[in-house]
C-alpha positions as CSV (number, residue, x, y, z in Angstrom):
1,M,21.7,14.1,-32.6
2,A,19.6,11.1,-33.5
3,R,21.0,9.3,-30.4
4,Y,19.9,12.2,-28.2
5,V,16.3,12.0,-29.6
6,I,16.2,8.2,-29.0
7,K,17.5,8.6,-25.5
8,R,15.1,11.4,-24.8
9,K,12.1,9.3,-25.9
10,T,13.3,6.2,-24.0
11,Y,13.6,8.3,-20.8
12,G,10.2,9.8,-21.5
13,V,8.6,6.3,-21.6
14,A,10.6,5.2,-18.5
15,D,9.5,8.3,-16.6
16,A,5.9,7.6,-17.5
17,V,6.1,4.0,-16.4
18,Q,7.9,5.1,-13.2
19,N,5.2,7.7,-12.5
20,T,2.4,5.1,-13.1
21,I,3.9,2.6,-10.7
22,G,4.6,5.3,-8.1
23,G,1.0,6.6,-8.5
24,A,-0.5,3.2,-8.1
25,A,1.5,2.5,-5.0
26,E,0.6,5.8,-3.6
27,T,-3.1,5.3,-4.3
28,A,-3.0,1.9,-2.7
29,G,-1.3,3.4,0.3
30,N,-3.9,6.1,0.6
31,I,-6.7,3.6,0.6
32,A,-5.0,1.3,3.1
33,D,-4.3,4.3,5.4
34,T,-8.0,5.3,5.8
35,K,-10.2,4.2,8.6
36,I,-12.2,2.0,6.2
37,G,-9.0,0.4,4.9
38,G,-7.9,-0.3,8.5
39,L,-11.3,-1.7,9.3
40,A,-11.2,-4.0,6.3
41,G,-7.6,-5.1,7.2
42,G,-8.7,-5.6,10.8
43,L,-11.7,-7.8,9.9
44,A,-9.6,-9.9,7.4
45,T,-6.9,-10.4,10.0
46,A,-9.3,-11.2,12.8
47,S,-11.1,-13.8,10.8
48,T,-7.8,-15.4,9.8
49,I,-6.0,-15.4,13.1
50,A,-8.8,-15.4,15.8
51,P,-9.2,-19.2,15.6
52,F,-5.5,-19.6,16.3
53,I,-5.5,-17.1,19.2
54,G,-8.6,-18.5,20.8
55,M,-10.1,-16.5,23.7
56,G,-13.5,-16.1,21.9
57,P,-14.5,-12.5,21.3
58,I,-11.3,-11.1,22.9
59,G,-9.3,-13.0,20.2
60,W,-11.4,-11.4,17.5
61,L,-10.7,-7.9,19.0
62,V,-7.0,-8.6,19.4
63,G,-6.8,-9.8,15.8
64,A,-8.8,-6.9,14.5
65,G,-6.7,-4.4,16.4
66,L,-3.5,-6.0,15.1
67,G,-4.8,-6.2,11.5
68,A,-6.0,-2.6,11.5
69,A,-2.7,-1.2,12.8
70,A,-0.7,-3.3,10.3
71,T,-2.9,-2.3,7.4
72,R,-2.6,1.4,8.2
73,G,1.2,1.0,8.7
74,V,1.5,-0.7,5.4
75,G,-0.6,2.1,3.8
76,K,1.7,4.8,5.2
77,G,4.7,2.9,3.8
78,L,3.2,2.5,0.4
79,K,2.4,6.2,0.2
80,S,5.9,7.0,1.0
81,I,7.3,4.6,-1.5
82,G,4.9,5.7,-4.2
83,E,6.0,9.4,-3.7
84,S,9.7,8.5,-3.9
85,I,9.3,6.3,-7.0
86,K,7.6,9.1,-9.0
87,T,9.9,11.4,-11.0
88,E,7.7,14.5,-10.9
């Protein structure tokens, strides 16, 4: 019986940790999958890759569009992963 209690407590801690990690991933995904998250990702990507693309303002728009789409896509993936990690 003592082994059962120890196992039960161990699993309780593991579940709590698993739920915390899943909740954090889901929250990060929710933030990234918003319009503001996409805008932030787009601006960060545009400022990083626009000099390599060239084409002046068009390069910035292309970079921003790619970054926003990628950020929102990653957000959707993180939400899904977070939901599947949680044990609830």
